[in-house]
C-alpha positions in Angstrom: -69.4 43.0 27.6 -67.2 41.4 30.3 -65.1 39.8 27.5 -64.5 43.4 26.2 -63.6 44.8 29.4 -61.0 41.8 30.2 -59.4 42.1 26.5 -59.1 45.7 27.9 -57.1 44.7 31.0 -55.4 41.9 29.2 -53.8 44.6 26.9 -53.1 47.4 29.8 -51.2 44.6 31.6 -48.8 43.5 28.9 -48.5 46.3 26.4 -49.4 49.8 28.3 -51.9 52.5 27.3 -50.1 55.8 25.9 -51.9 59.1 24.7 -49.6 61.3 23.3 -49.1 64.6 21.8 -45.4 65.4 22.1 -41.9 63.4 22.3 -40.9 63.4 25.9 -39.3 60.5 27.4 -38.9 60.1 31.3 -36.7 56.3 32.1 -34.9 54.4 34.5 -31.2 53.5 35.7 -30.8 50.2 34.9 -27.5 48.9 33.7 -28.8 47.2 30.5 -30.2 50.9 29.6 -26.6 52.1 30.5 -24.7 49.9 27.9 -27.5 50.9 25.3 -27.3 54.4 25.5 -23.5 53.9 25.7 -22.8 56.6 23.0 -24.0 59.5 25.3 -20.6 59.1 27.0 -18.7 59.8 23.5 -17.7 62.9 21.3 -21.1 62.7 19.7 -23.2 64.7 22.2 -22.2 68.4 22.5 -21.2 69.4 25.8 -22.2 66.4 27.7 -22.2 65.8 31.3 -22.4 62.4 31.4 -21.7 61.8 35.4 -25.0 63.1 36.4 -27.5 61.0 36.9 -30.7 60.8 35.6 -29.6 62.4 32.8 -32.0 65.1 31.0 -31.9 66.0 27.6 -33.8 67.2 24.7 -36.3 65.5 22.7 -34.7 67.2 19.6 -31.6 65.7 20.3 -30.9 63.0 17.7 -30.7 60.1 20.5 -33.4 61.4 23.1 -35.4 58.3 21.8 -33.2 56.1 23.7 -34.0 54.8 26.9 -33.3 55.9 31.0 -33.5 59.3 30.5 -35.7 62.4 31.5 -35.9 64.1 28.4 -37.4 67.6 28.0 -38.6 68.8 24.6 -37.4 72.6 23.4 -39.9 72.6 21.0 -43.5 70.9 21.6 -45.9 72.1 23.0 -48.0 69.4 23.9 -48.9 66.9 26.7 -47.9 63.6 26.3 -49.4 60.9 29.1 -48.2 57.5 29.4 -49.3 54.6 31.6 -48.0 51.0 32.3 -47.8 47.9 34.0 -44.5 47.0 35.8 -44.0 43.4 36.6 -41.0 41.4 38.3 -41.6 37.9 37.9 -39.2 35.0 38.6 -38.1 31.7 39.2 -35.1 29.3 39.6 -33.4 27.4 42.2 -29.9 27.5 43.8 -27.2 24.5 43.8 -28.1 23.7 47.3 -31.9 23.0 45.8 -33.7 25.7 47.7 -36.6 27.4 45.4 -35.8 30.8 44.5 -38.6 33.7 43.3 -39.8 37.1 43.3 -43.3 38.0 42.0 -44.6 41.5 41.8 -47.0 43.5 39.6 -47.0 47.4 40.0 -48.1 50.4 38.0 -46.2 53.8 36.2 -47.4 56.7 35.5 -45.4 59.4 33.0 -46.3 63.2 31.9 -44.7 65.2 30.2 -44.9 69.0 28.8 -42.6 71.5 27.2 -41.1 72.6 30.7 -42.2 69.9 32.8 -42.0 66.5 33.3 -43.6 63.7 36.1 -43.0 60.1 36.4 -44.5 57.9 39.1 -43.5 54.3 39.6 -44.5 51.6 42.5 -43.9 48.0 42.2 -44.3 46.0 45.4 -43.2 42.2 45.3 -42.5 39.2 47.5 -38.9 37.6 47.1 -37.1 34.8 48.2 -33.6 36.5 47.3 -30.7 34.4 45.9 -28.5 36.8 47.5 -26.5 35.4 50.3 -27.4 38.4 52.9 -25.3 37.0 55.8 -22.1 37.4 54.0 -21.8 41.2 53.9 -25.3 43.0 54.4 -26.1 43.7 58.0 -29.5 45.0 57.1 -32.4 43.3 58.9 -35.8 42.8 57.3 -35.0 45.1 54.3 -34.1 43.6 50.6 -31.0 45.1 48.8 -31.6 48.6 47.8 -35.4 48.7 48.4 -38.3 49.4 51.0 -38.3 47.5 54.2 -40.3 44.5 55.1 -43.8 45.7 54.2 -44.9 41.8 54.9 -42.8 38.7 55.5 -40.9 38.3 52.5 -42.2 41.4 51.1 -41.2 44.7 50.1 -41.4 47.5 47.3 -39.5 49.7 44.5 -41.0 53.4 44.0 -39.7 56.0 42.4 -41.9 59.9 42.6 -39.9 62.3 40.4 -41.4 66.3 39.7 -39.2 67.9 37.1 -39.4 71.4 36.2 -37.1 73.3 33.3 -38.2 77.1 33.0 -35.2 77.9 30.6 -31.8 76.1 29.2 -30.0 77.5 32.5 -31.7 76.1 34.9 -33.3 72.7 36.2 -35.4 71.8 38.7 -36.4 68.2 40.1 -37.8 67.1 43.3 -39.3 63.8 44.5 -38.8 60.6 45.9 -35.8 58.6 44.2 -32.3 57.9 43.3 -29.1 60.1 42.0 -25.6 59.2 40.4 -22.5 60.7 40.2 -19.8 59.2 38.1 -18.7 57.6 35.0 -18.4 53.5 36.2 -20.4 50.9 37.1 -19.9 51.7 40.7 -19.7 55.2 42.4 -17.4 55.9 45.2 -19.3 59.6 45.9 -23.0 59.1 45.2 -24.4 55.5 43.9 -27.8 54.2 43.5 -27.3 51.3 45.6 -29.7 52.6 48.5 -33.1 52.6 48.3 -34.9 55.5 47.0 -34.7 58.9 49.2 -36.4 62.1 49.3 -34.4 65.1 47.6 -34.4 68.1 46.1 -32.1 69.0 43.2 -31.4 72.2 41.3 -29.1 71.6 38.0 -27.6 75.3 36.5 -26.0 75.1 33.4 -23.9 77.6 31.2 -21.2 77.7 28.6 -19.8 73.9 29.4 -20.5 73.9 33.0 -23.3 71.9 35.0 -23.4 73.2 38.7 -25.6 70.9 40.8 -26.9 71.4 44.4 -28.4 68.5 46.0 -30.0 67.8 49.4 -31.1 64.4 50.5 -33.1 63.1 53.5 -32.0 59.8 55.0 -33.1 57.4 57.5 -30.7 55.7 60.0 -32.0 52.6 62.2 -29.4 50.3 63.0 -30.9 48.6 66.1 -34.2 47.1 64.7 -34.9 48.7 61.4 -38.6 47.0 61.3 -39.2 49.2 64.1 -40.1 52.6 62.5 -40.3 54.2 65.9 -36.4 53.7 66.3 -36.1 55.8 62.9 -33.8 59.2 63.3 -33.3 61.4 60.2 -30.2 62.7 58.8 -29.5 65.1 56.1 -27.0 65.4 53.3 -26.2 68.5 51.2 -24.1 68.2 48.5 -22.3 70.3 45.5 -21.0 68.9 42.1 -19.7 71.1 39.2 -18.8 69.6 36.2 -16.6 71.4 33.6 -16.0 70.2 29.8 -12.5 71.8 29.9 -12.2 70.4 26.1 -14.6 68.6 24.6 -12.6 65.1 25.2 -11.9 66.4 29.0 -14.1 66.3 32.0 -13.6 67.5 35.5 -15.9 67.4 38.4 -15.7 68.6 41.8 -17.9 67.1 44.7 -18.5 67.8 48.0 -20.9 66.8 51.0 -21.9 67.8 54.0 -23.9 65.3 56.8 -25.8 66.1 59.8 -28.5 64.5 62.2 -31.9 66.1 62.4 -31.6 65.7 66.3 -29.8 64.8 69.1 -30.4 64.5 73.2 -30.2 68.5 73.3 -31.3 69.8 70.7 -33.9 69.1 67.1 -31.7 70.6 64.4 -33.7 69.7 61.8 -32.7 70.8 58.0 -30.1 73.4 58.5 -30.0 77.0 56.6 -26.8 77.2 56.6 -26.1 74.7 54.2 -28.6 76.3 52.1 -26.2 78.6 50.4 -25.5 77.1 46.5 -22.0 78.6 46.5 -20.0 78.7 49.4 -18.0 75.6 50.4 -18.9 73.2 53.3 -16.2 72.8 55.4 -16.0 76.4 56.6 -19.7 76.6 57.6 -19.2 72.9 59.4 -16.1 74.6 61.5 -18.7 77.4 62.4 -21.1 75.0 63.8 -18.7 73.4 65.9 -17.0 70.8 63.5 -20.1 68.4 64.5 -20.6 67.3 61.0 -19.6 64.9 58.7 -17.8 66.6 55.5 -16.5 64.3 52.5 -14.8 65.8 49.5 -14.3 64.3 46.0 -13.5 64.4 42.2 -14.4 62.8 39.0 -12.7 63.0 35.7 -12.9 61.3 32.3 -11.2 61.3 29.0 -13.0 60.3 25.8 -10.5 59.5 23.0 -12.7 59.3 20.1 -16.5 58.3 19.7 -16.4 54.6 21.1 -13.7 54.9 24.0 -12.9 56.7 27.2 -11.3 56.5 30.4 -12.4 57.7 33.7 -11.6 58.1 37.5 -13.1 59.1 40.9 -11.2 59.8 44.3 -13.2 60.4 47.8 -11.5 62.0 50.6 -13.0 61.7 53.9 -10.3 63.1 56.4 -6.3 62.7 56.1 -3.0 64.5 58.3 -0.7 65.0 55.4 2.1 64.4 58.2 0.9 60.5 59.2 0.6 60.1 55.0 4.2 61.1 54.9 4.9 59.2 58.0 3.4 56.4 56.5 1.9 55.2 59.8 -1.4 54.1 58.1 -3.3 56.4 60.6 -6.7 55.0 60.9 -8.2 58.7 59.9 -6.6 58.8 56.7 -9.6 57.6 55.0 -10.1 57.9 51.0 -10.9 55.6 47.7 -10.3 55.8 44.0 -11.9 54.7 40.9 -9.8 53.7 37.5 -12.1 52.4 34.6 -12.2 52.1 31.0 -15.1 51.5 28.9 -16.0 51.3 25.3 -18.9 50.8 22.6 -18.1 48.9 19.5 -15.2 47.7 21.3 -12.0 46.2 18.8 -14.2 47.2 16.3 -17.2 45.0 16.5 -20.6 46.4 16.5 -22.8 46.4 19.1 -19.9 44.9 21.5 -19.8 46.7 25.0 -16.7 46.4 27.3 -15.8 47.6 30.8 -13.4 47.4 32.9 -12.5 49.0 36.6 -10.8 49.2 39.7 -12.2 50.5 42.7 -10.0 50.6 46.0 -11.4 52.3 49.8 -9.7 52.3 52.7 -10.6 51.2 56.2 -13.6 53.9 58.4 -14.0 55.8 55.2 -17.5 56.7 55.0 -18.4 55.9 59.2 -18.3 58.5 61.7 -18.3 58.2 65.4 -22.5 57.5 65.4 -24.2 56.0 62.6 -26.6 58.3 62.1 -24.2 60.6 60.9 -22.5 57.7 58.7 -22.6 57.8 54.8 -25.7 55.7 54.4 -29.2 55.5 54.0 -31.6 52.6 55.6 -28.7 50.8 56.5 -27.1 50.7 52.8 -24.0 52.7 51.9 -24.8 55.3 49.3 -21.5 54.8 47.7 -20.1 51.7 47.0 -22.2 48.7 48.1 -19.4 46.5 49.9 -18.6 50.1 52.2 -15.0 50.3 52.8 -11.7 48.5 53.9 -11.8 46.6 50.3 -10.2 46.0 46.7 -12.5 45.2 43.9 -11.8 44.6 40.3 -15.2 44.1 37.7 -15.5 43.4 33.8 -18.9 43.9 32.0 -19.2 42.7 28.7 -22.2 42.8 26.5 -23.5 41.6 23.0 -26.5 42.6 21.3 -27.9 40.3 18.3 -30.6 40.5 16.5 -33.8 40.8 19.0 -31.1 39.4 22.2 -28.6 40.8 24.2 -26.2 38.8 26.3 -24.4 40.1 29.4 -21.8 38.8 31.3 -20.3 40.8 34.5 -17.4 39.4 36.6 -16.7 41.0 39.8 -13.6 40.1 42.1 -13.6 42.0 45.8 -11.1 41.2 48.5 -12.0 43.0 52.1 -11.9 42.7 55.9 -15.2 42.4 57.5 -15.6 43.2 61.3 -15.8 40.4 64.2 -15.9 40.2 67.7 -17.5 43.7 68.2 -14.4 45.3 66.9 -15.0 47.4 63.8 -12.0 46.9 61.0 -13.7 49.4 59.0 -16.0 47.7 56.5 -19.3 48.4 58.0 -20.0 52.2 57.4 -22.5 52.3 60.4 -20.1 51.1 62.7 -18.4 53.6 65.4 -14.9 54.3 64.1 -14.2 54.7 68.0 -14.6 50.6 68.0 -11.3 50.7 66.2 -8.6 48.2 67.2 -5.9 50.5 67.6 -5.0 54.2 66.0 -2.2 53.2 63.4 -1.5 50.0 61.2 -4.8 50.0 59.5 -4.5 48.3 56.3 -7.0 47.5 53.5 -8.3 44.1 53.6 -7.5 43.8 57.6 -10.1 42.0 59.9 -12.1 38.8 59.2 -10.8 38.6 55.1 -13.0 37.6 52.6 -12.3 37.2 48.9 -15.7 36.9 46.5 -15.9 36.1 42.9 -19.2 36.4 41.5 -20.1 35.3 37.5 -23.3 36.6 35.9 -24.6 35.5 32.9 -28.0 37.0 31.5 -29.6 36.9 28.4 -32.5 39.1 27.7 -35.0 40.0 24.7 -37.5 43.0 25.1 -41.3 42.2 25.0 -41.9 45.9 24.9 -38.8 48.4 25.0 -41.8 51.4 25.0 -42.3 50.4 28.5 -39.0 48.2 29.2 -40.3 45.0 29.7 -37.7 41.9 29.1 -37.7 38.6 29.2 -34.7 37.1 31.0 -32.9 33.9 31.9 -29.9 34.1 34.0 -26.8 31.9 35.6 -24.8 33.3 38.5 -21.9 31.3 40.3 -21.0 33.3 43.5 -17.4 31.5 45.0 -16.1 33.0 48.6 -12.9 32.2 50.2 -13.0 33.2 54.3 -11.1 31.3 57.2 -13.3 28.4 57.2 -12.8 27.6 53.7 -14.0 28.0 50.2 -18.1 27.9 49.5 -19.5 28.0 46.0 -23.1 28.5 45.0 -24.8 28.2 41.6 -28.2 30.1 40.9 -30.4 29.9 37.7 -33.5 32.1 37.2 -36.1 32.8 34.5 -38.4 35.6 34.2 -40.3 38.6 33.2 -39.2 42.4 34.7 -39.3 45.8 34.2 -36.0 47.0 33.6 -36.0 50.0 36.1 -33.9 50.4 39.0 -30.1 48.1 39.7 -30.2 45.6 42.6 -26.6 45.2 43.3 -26.2 41.6 44.7 -22.6 41.2 42.7 -20.8 41.3 45.6 
């Protein structure tokens, strides 16, 4: 009997158990899955809104069995339940001789019916990260994009989502997880860079339009993140409207407002004035005394054919037209933009994916007078991981051959970091009141750094049903700063569940 029981748990650990009566899938954000499912950005999908993540598609769609989507069946009345192990086990070393490791085992559960989908994932782990934390990250006791420290070098990744679609027009999604707006590898509007956060989202789809209302609860603690008694809560309300003007061209408009839950005078909590799903936030914010932080943005994409598309983003924090015309480089002209191109079956080569992207954000964008109203959660920016005050160029290429996939990612960023207690506009949690001047604020001002990051990964699926992969990775990071040139090389080998992106390429 003991042998049979042990064999059962071994099978559970490595292969998972699935009892199903339908065709529903609820899956994650990982970059490799984005590459595998690049056909969703093509012209093959009718009325596709590919800038809203996580995707929600129907199982009767011909690509519904591909990965990383919340999928709802339009025809099946059955129930599917799937539970499975999650793993993140790796080891390696850096060029300085230090040993690197990550070790974690967790569990996942997916339940789906015709109108309802649920997914729960929990993965605790211990790690000695290969990332140079002091190069940019100001976080204390926090791994990139994860929870706070549970124990020494111990964290967890988690996701808890509940989805309800009563009809083809409305979809309700709530829980603890991530959201993303954009077509690029990065997003200047909202990305999955920060850790999971509580949220509630309504997607309304009609004709060629998808309208999204998203409400999130974020945590701010820049003093001592390990001390939960110092936590301050803040809320973010967002509107995102995606319009497929033609089958090839999509234009999306975005707005968000942030406000702190409480201050020394009042416990404000969630402001019901921002619940209206239609009104613009700026007039409401003015009516509240203009104390909150409002950002506007836009996203566009144009699909040349079923394999190629260009895309772009624009984010606007504050601006004064007279100062822009005067070219005074006024500090409060805060904005950023993105341009990119991506293609599957690039230059006619089957299973060859290519993407190139340029990002630029001016100093002080996303920041506020106090960190509790900055555009960030758990000490991580919720847009670009660098924050602001940077330019960046990146290239991603991937080739699938037989059972293996080769992914090469090359990023170059130049930015100006804060120094000597002066905010030069890179750290979104630093107060813009600590700026050195009102004028002549230039991109990459401050303590300048140039970072080149090259990552080469080869992986092989052990089980695509549970997103479990064997991988080997080489990473080279070169930083040029005022002290000279620093080169680091990292080699890691392991097994992991490809669920979430962890951005260390900056």
